[in-house]
N, C-alpha and C positions, 0 to 999 in steps of 0.2 A: 697382801698376800705374800707369801714366802717366794722368794723366785726360784728357787728349787722346784716347789711345786708350781711355779709357773712354765717353766721348761719342761718339767713331766706332761702337764697337760697339752704344752705344744708340741710336745714329739708323738702323744696319741693323739690328739684332734687334728694335727696337721695346720692347715691353716683357717681356721674355725674360730669364732669368736669362745673365749674360753668360759664364760659363763652361760650365755645367750645359743651358743652351739648354732649361730650363723656368720657365714663368714664374711669378714671385711674386706670390702673392696675398693675403701675410701683410701686416700694418700693426702700428703701435704703438698711435695715438690713434684715427688717423681714415681712411677709406678713401679718403683724397683722397690720403694719402701714395704711392699706386699710381701716381699720376699724374706724379711727380717721377720723373726719371732716376734709373737705379740708383747713377751716382756721388756725386749728391747725398744720397741715402736713406743711401748707404753713409755718408758722412763725418756726416752728423747721429747716425748709431747709433753709430756711434764716438764722437763726443763725448758724446751720454747715456751711453756707457759708464765712458767717463774720469768724470764727472759723479757716478756712483755710484761708484766707488771714493773719490772725494773723501768721498764722504758715509759710507761704510766708513770711512773715516780720522776723522771727526767721531765716531761714534757709539763707536768703537773706543778714545776720551776717557772718555765715560762707564760704558763697560764696564768699563776700567780702575779707575776709581775705584770704582766698585760693587763689584768681586772684592777689592780692597783691604780694603775695608771688611769683605767675609766672612771672608779670613782672619786680621784683627786679632783675631776674635771668642776670649773667653777663658771659662775655666769654674773654677768655683769647686771646689775641694777641699778637705774637711777630714778630716785625720788624726787619732788617737789614741793617743800613747803609751801601750801598757801596762803597762809600770811607774809612770809618773806619772801617766795618766790624764787628762794634759793634751791639750786639742786644739789641734793648727797649721793653720793656713788657708794654703794657698797657691793659686796661678791660673796655669793651663797653657793653653796654647793648645790649642784644638780642631783643628787643621788639624796633621796630619802634612807637617811639610818635602817631602818628597819625593811623597808623594800629592797636596799641593795642585800642584806642578811640572807632574804628569802630567793630573790633573784638571781644577782652577781654570784652570792655565793654558794647557797644551798645548791641552787640550780645548775652551775657551773661545779660544784664537786661530786655531784651526783650522774653527770654526763656519761661516763663510762658504763654507766649501769642502765642509762636511758637509752643510749647508742645499741647497747649489746639487745636491750629488748625491742627497740625500734628494727633492727636486722634481722633478728630473730622472727620479727611479723612482718617482712618482706619476702625473708625465706620460704615462707609458710602461706605466702599468699595465693587465693585460688583453693586452697585446701579448707574441708569443711570445720576442721580443729585447729585450736590457736596452739602453738606450741608451748611447752612449759619450762622453756629454759631461762626466759626473760620474766617472765613473773618470778620464779623460783629466784633467781637472782635477786630482784627486787625485794622480795620479802626477808632473803637471808641478808640483804644487805641492811634491811632494817633493824636486824636483830645485831648485827655487827657494830651498827652505828649507835643503837642506843646502849649495849652492853660495854663491850672492849673498849670502845672510844670515851664513853663516860669513864670508866675504868681507868683509862690512861690520865685525862682530865684533873682527875680528883686529885691524883699523886705528883700532878705537875709542879706546882707553887711550893717554894720552898718551905722547909719545916715551919709550922707555926702561922705562915701566911693563910689569911681567908680570902677568898674571893665569890663574892655572893650576886644575885642576881637583883641587880638594881630596879628594872623596870618588870616586876611581876605580872601587870595586866596583860603586855604583849605575851609574854611567857604562856600564860594562862590561854591565851586565844590561839597560840601557835602549838600549843599542846593540846588544845581542844578538837582542832582540825586535823592534827596528827593522829588523835585517837578514834576521831570519825572517820580517817580513809579507810583505817582497817576495817573497821565496823561496817562501810558502806560495803567494801571489797567482799565481806562475806555475806552481805546481804545479796548480792548480785550472784554469787555461785551457789547458795544454799535456799535460800528464801523464795526471791522473787521467780527466778527464773533458774530453776537448778540447772548448774552445768552447761548454759548458755548464757552467751553474753549479747544482748539486742543494740542495735543502733544507736537508741536513745540512752540506753545507760552506760553504751562507751561515750558519747556526746556529755552525757551529765556529770561523768568523772572529770573529763577535762575542762568542762566549766567550775566546778569546784574550786580549780585553782586560784581561777580570777577570784572567788568568792572568798578564799582567804587571803589574798591580795589585799582587796578592799576592807576587810575586817580588821587586818593587822594596822593599815594606813590611818584607819578610823581609830585604831586604840592608842595608838603612837600620839596622834593630834589630838586624843581627847573629845570627839566628837561627841556630843549628847546624844542619848539612846543608845548609840551603840559602841559604848565604850565602856568597860567596868572601872568602877570607882576606886581603881588604885592608884597613887601616886607615887610619879617616879622618882627616885631619890639616888644619890650619889654620881650618876653618871650624867655628865655634862651633855648637853643636847648637840654638841660639835664638839670632839675632838681630835687632836692629830697627835702622833707619836714624833719625837724630833729625831733626826736622820741618825744613823749608829755610826757613820763613816763617813768619809769624805766623799766628794761630788764625784772625782774622778773613779773611785771604788765602786759608785755605783753603777756608772757608765757600764764598766767592764765587770759585773757582777756574775758573770754565767757559771764561773767555778762556784755559787751556791749550789747550783744544781746536784754538784760532786756530793757536797754537805747534807742534803737535804735526808738522807735516812740515816744520818750517823749523829752521835751524841758528842756535843761537845762540852769541854770543861769550863771556856770562856764565858762568862755571864753576858758579856756584850758581843755573843756570835752574832755570824751574819745570817740573820732568818730574816726570809722575805713575809713583810706583815701584810696583808691582802684585806684587811677591815680598817684602813688609815689613808689618809691623805697626808703629805710631807709639806710642811710651809718654811723649813727653812734646814739648814745644812751643817747644823750644830750636832755636838755629839751629845749621846747620854741615851737613855731609856724613857727618860721622863714623858709625860705628857703636856702637851700644851693645850688650853682652854680657850677656844674660839667662842666669845659670847655672842648671841643668837645670830650665829649662822655667820657673822662679818668676818672679812679679810681684810687686814688693815693696807690702806693703799700702798704702802711703799713696801711692803710684804708681798703683796699682789705683783708690784711690777717686778720684784726681784726674782718671782718665780717665771712670769713673763720673760724675762730675760733668760734663763734658764732653761724655759723650754725652747726658746729661738736660739739656743746654743745647742741644742739637741738635736734639733732638726737641721742645723749647719751641718753635722756631723754625722746624720744616718746612715752614710754611706761606708765610712771610716768605722763606725760602731758596728755597723751589719757584719762586714770583713772581718773585724776583729771575731764575730763569733764564731767564724769557721777557722779559724788560729787558735783559739782558745779551745777549740773542739778535740785536739791532737795535742795539748798541754798537760802532762800527766803531773808536775809537782804544782801545788801551788806557791808562789812564790814568798810568801808570807807563812813560810811553816811554822808550827809549834817549836819552841825551842827546845821543849822538856819529851819530844816527843822520840820512843823510844824505836830501834830497828824495824822490830816487829808492826810494830804501830805504822810505821811509815809503809812498810810492806803491804800491808792489808790494806792503806791508803791506795796506793798506787795501783794495784793489782783490780781494785774497786773501779777506777777512773779508766782502767782497760777496759772492763767492762761495759762503760757509760760511752766508751768512743763512738762505736757505730749511732747509738742514738742522738748524741750531742750533735754530731757530724749532720744527722738528717733532719735535727729540731733546730740545726743552725738557718735552714731555709726559712724558719718563722720571723717576719719583716720584725726588726726593732720594736720594741712596745714604745718609744717617742713620738712616731707614728698616729695622725689621727687620734691622739687620745689613748691609745693602746687599744681602739675597736678591731685594728687590723689584724694584731698579734691574738687578740683575743679569739677572733674567729678561726684564724689560722690553725690556732691551739687546739681547740673544739674539732677542726677537721682531721689534724693527726690524733686524738683522742679517738674517734670515730674508726679512725684506721685501725688501730690498735684493738678497740672492740672487735672489730670484724674478724682481724688474726684468733682473737680470743675464743671467739665462736665455734671457727673452724678446727681450732687444738681442742678444744672441750668435746665436739662430734668426736674426733679420732681417738681419744681418749676414751670416753662411754663404748665407742665400736670396738676398741681392743684388750678392753680390760672387763666389759660387761657391767660397769658401775654404773648405775641408772644416772640421767644428764640431769636429772632432777636433782640428785642427791650433791652431785659435784658444782650446780646452779647455786645452790644454799650455803655451801662449805668455803671450797675454794674459789670461786668467782665471787663469791660476795666480799669475801674478805678481800682478795686483789683488788675488785673496782674499786673498794670503798677507801682503798688509800687515802685518796685526795681528802677526804672528809676527814679521816684520822690527822694528815698535817695540819689542815685547815682548823680542826679545834685545840690541837696541841699548841700552836703559834697563838691562836687567842687566848687559851689559858696561860699562856707564858708571859705573853707584852701587853695584854689586857688589863688595867683595874680592877674589873668585874668579870661576872662571869655569862655575860650577857650572850655574845656572840660565839663563844665557844659551846653553851649549851644549844643558842638560837639554831647554830650550825644542823646539831644535830636532830632536831626535831623536824624545822622546818625539809631537811634532808630527806626526813620518810615520809612527808607528805609527798613532796615533788616526786618521790619515789612509785606514787600512787595516781594521783592525779595526773601526771604528766608520763611517767615512765612505762605505766601500763596502760592510761586511757589513752593515748595516743596511739602506740600499736594496738589496742582493742578497735580503737574508732577507724584505723586504716582497714583491717582485716573486716570489720563487719560493715563498712562503706562497699568495700568491693565485693563482699558475699551477697550484700542486698543488691546491688547493680547487677552482678554478673549472675547469682543465682535465684534472687530472691529468698534466702534461704539466712538464718541466723548464724552466729559463730558458736561452735561447741567448744567447750575448755578440755584439754586433755590435762590430766592428772589433778582433776578439781578437787576430790575428794582429800587428795593428799595437801595442796595447796592450801584446802580449809582447814586441815586439820592444824597446818603450822602456823595459820593466822589464829588459832583457837591457843595455842602455845604461846605464840607471840605474844597475844594480848595479855594473858595471864600474868607471865613472867615481867610485862613491862608496868604491871601495876605494882610489881614489887620493888621495881628501879625506881621509879618516881617516888613510891612512899618511903623509899631509904633518902632519897633527895630530900624531900620534906622533913624528914626526921632529923637530918642533917641539918637544916636549917632552923628548927627550932629548938635544937639542944647546944650545938655549935655556934648557930649562927651564919651559916654561909655552907652553900653545896659543893665548892672546890676547897681543896686544902685542909688546913687545920691542921692538930697534931698527927704527927707521923703513924702511930699506933692506928688512931682510926680511918686516917685516909685508906693506908695500907689493907686494913679490914675489908672497908667498903668496897677497895679495889677488888680483893679476892671473891667477898660476895658476889657483885656483877660479874665477874668471869664466871662463877659458878652456874647464875643466871643463863649465861649465853652455852654454857655446856648442854643444862638441861634442853634449851630450843634443838641445839644441833641432835644431840644424840634421841630422842623422842621423834624429830621429823624424820632421821634415817631410818629408825624402828618402823614408823608407822610406811614407808616408801616400802622400805623392803616387805612389809607385811608381815613383821612380826609382832605387830600390836593391830 
């Protein structure tokens, strides 16, 4: 809306909402905020919302590193030969590749949306109507994941390089549960109990996340009767990327948080790979195959020595995090970097200083295989999600824009940033497209089964115990319409991926012309979803 028009309306309507004509008494920090004009307040809140998304990007770096350490954990397995009575020792990963994709990766990168939905549920606790902010954000996030993130991943591989899904069976299982999640949501809202969510419906929604895990694991292990007859090709059962830089650089790698939003011209740029475990400290971006899930004894002993070295220097590493939080210039600055680029980098790092200092309180990821840092990172993400909900309410209050529209546009895009970064890294670093696409598909499943299921379970259980009443859905008709639009456009998205596989032989990459054409097509599908959903909420269709 034109700023002049906003000021004119402020002068006529006084301290009343521009579009809703209701007085907006809410404020963020100080009551004096209400003395400002609505245009000024809305601008400040939008800036605050953008800054929260920057903070979300910074904590994503810490979250990735902690998750990497969780995934690289191994266990010692001792086997005895019954014939010779000799013992053999091998080390295998604790985490299954497919389960890690669905839980640590998809759940972790979807945690901002899940936190926002749970916070929204607690804020509406005791009310007969469930808020539309959480579900709206999750459906909008699903559209952002499926269209813009796929569009980015398609053009990430170098010109002519093609990356395809190696395990079609697992992808089909994940795709089925993703599509079923949104069909199930529509059935709840429009078929069985229109505009009402019951306790058993919420419980079944959450339980289906467990069914997804069991089915995906069964497909990965090729269990009879529960798996599809598709052979896995190309992708090794166990693989690890070699380290791209020295151990010292890894220990003091806080600066990568400053680079996570920037595009580097260096092919060996320092990017956190959250899909892998590190077996050695050599250089290069190749992948090392570890046959049958085993790690050589000498290699494992080498890793154990490094872990002990890390643990003995944890306090110094933690202290260094606070020092690095205020360091502006990377000591390894690029020689060809011009003055304007260096100035923009310094300005960006200045913006990050408050977040970097705050997130320096997250313990080093070398402790307890990264679990403590993993949990602390999720707590910080929840805190940012709470700030986002407050700012969204204030933006809706001061501008009169429906909070549901803000949810599936600005909030969906901002909270889906970890999904974008994760899939981008996978498309760059992995030899196949499995994790890049699995993260997108599985995140959409997690959004429904966990992100909507748990808030519904909280609200419906409270209403059942306190009032013996079901939970009524706010904006149920608008949400159902968005689901129909999303489902229709998602068929077009999956269709073009299948077409690329049949014609080009790969879902990602390929000739630059067709990669960019696919990217434009997917962004057009996302635009259709946003426009139609916005028009529906506005009552124009």
